[in-house]
C-alpha positions, 0 to 999 in steps of 0.5 A: 215132442214126438213120442219115442217107441222101442221095437224089439223083435228078432224077426227082421221082416216084422221089425221093419214092418212095425217100424215103418208103420210107426214112422209114417205116423210121426213116431220116433223109433229105436229097434233091437233085434235080440235080447242083449241089444234090447237090454242095451237100448233100455239101459241107454234110455227108457222109451215112451212105449215099448213093443216087445216080442215074447219069443226072442233068441235066448233060451232062458230069457224072453220078452217077459223078462224085458217087460219085468226090467222095464216095469222095475225101472219105470212102471208107468211106461206102457208095453205092448207084447206081440207074438205068433206062438204064445198061448193064452196063459202067456198072454194073460201073464204078460198083462198081469205083469204090467203089459198094456196089451197083447197082439198076435202076429198072425192073421188078425194082425193089422196096421190099424189095430197096432196104431190104435193100441199104441195111441191108446197106450200112450194116451192112457199113460199120459192120463195115468200120470195126470191122474196119479198127480191129482190123486196124490194131491187129493188123497195120498197127501190128505189125511183123516183130520179131526179129533171127534170121537167118530174120526178117532174111531175110524183112525183106530179101525184103519190101523187095526186093518193094516195087518189083515186082509178083511173085506171092508164096507164103508158107508156114509153120505156123499162127500164124507171121505169114503174113498179117502178111507179106502185108500188109507186102508190100502196104503197101510196094508201088505198090498200097498205096492200093488194096484189100487183100482176104483170102479164107480158103479153109479157112473156105469152105463146100463149093460156095461157092469159085467164088462167093466168088472170082469172084462171081455173076450172077443172072437179074434182072440183079443181081450178087454181087461176089466177091473178085476184083472187090473186089480189083481194082487191089489185092492179093488174099491167098488164105490156105490156098490148098491147100484150094481144089478142083482145078476152081476151081484151073483158073479161078484159073490163068486169072486169073493167065495172062490177068488175066480171069475169068467170074462164076458164070452170067456170059457176059462176061469180066471184066478185072482187074488184081490182084496175088495173094499166096497162103499155106499151112500145108501143104507145096505140093510134097506136095500136088502130088505127091498130086494135090490141087494143080495143079503149073502153078498152083504154079509160077505162085504160087511166083514168090517163095517166103517161108518162115516158121519156127516160133517154136521155130526162132527162140527168140532172138527171144522176148525182143524179141517179149515186149518188143514185145507188152507195149508193144502190149498196154499201148497197146491196152488202156490198162493198164500194162506187166507185168514179165515175166522173158524169161529164164524157161526155160519160154519156151524149152522150151515147144513153142509149137504156136500160134507167135508168135500164141500168144506174143502171146496169152500176153502179153495174157493175163498182162497182163490177169490180172496187173494190180497183181500182184507180179512173183512172181505174174506168174511163177507165172501164166506157169509155170502156163500154160506147164506145163499140157499142151495150153495152146493147145488149151484156150484159147478166147481164142486168137482175136484178143482185142485187139478185146474190151473189157478187162472181157470179156477179163479175165473170159475169161482168168480163166475159162480160168485157173481151169479149168486150176487146177481141172483140176490139182487134180482139182476140189478147191476148197480146194486150188485156193483155197489155190494161187491165194491166194483164200479158199474162199468167194470162189472159190465166188463167182468160179466162180459169177459166171463160170459155171463148174460145179465139177468132181466 
């Protein structure tokens, strides 16, 4: 279905130009020539995207007011603001109020730029919707599960933080739930209705840290907004904070002290109101001692420390975690819960390199592969997986798979399982078929269907 765009501009020439450009690119169009017409169109039906001129016909109402109205009705609708007279502060204000982008009507205006912004805005809205759905499943609907002393302590700390603005440093091994804890802190804070932005420092490319964090200003007047702008009035989680270069750390320190920053190539200070939460799988004191992390920044971030234990240090939580993940996997994938014996010794002797995330992935994998199977086969599958060395290293499904369709997830899990069995049997098809309870010819067909080359 074509995306519908609402164009609001009191200049008929500009309105006609924009509508024609968009029509030629197969978008459905509605337009409004003034504030009242625009309000009627918005009330009639919300568009997929709106392009709004800041200066309209009313002295006391303008495009910013329409932006607020659309955001109040549905904040997921992207809005592009345009103007030939607006100042930089007005443009920035529109962005902070939720506009996706700001375009000047002057000499720098071009068809390509408009189309690029429109397409990017619609793609971003679509991705945001998908991401929020996934995050809702992965984080907002997930809880901190367990009765171990370490989990009880973390729950109490999160509760105490609900009425404060304190900065928090969360440490713990990969997969232990650092982002989940950060989201819980935000969810119970006074900023809960404001943005929660995550920036993973470990995934950023070299020389992009400043742009990703602080944004960039270009010679043509356009601005690329960074994480600090997007998180304004909300919470910013800097994941794997020790990966940030030492020079960029100095600029982050300034934000913490003064609540202001400069964009790359920018000349003006930008004031922000942000709560910064940081996390790391490394020991920050070790990083400080080696000179890789600023000690003054460490003390600014480490106002309230939260340390997450590895799963092997809280094995008493495993039964409750398995029960919880079984229920969640069942709800999300629309399948029956699988029966898992939580007393299986392997759960308590396995070293869990991927921690709680790995346990969750295991429960999902077993659920998908064990649909309509007997309890014995379920236990056998668990034994096969956990007794296979470097299980976590070999699982390409270790990235969150709750967002994958059931058919794709099952195929991936089957592929991983069969590769494990083939490796254990040194590529012997007959032994593998016999072990997994499948006819040899059926296994050949299954391997071919999954794109697995038989091992020599």
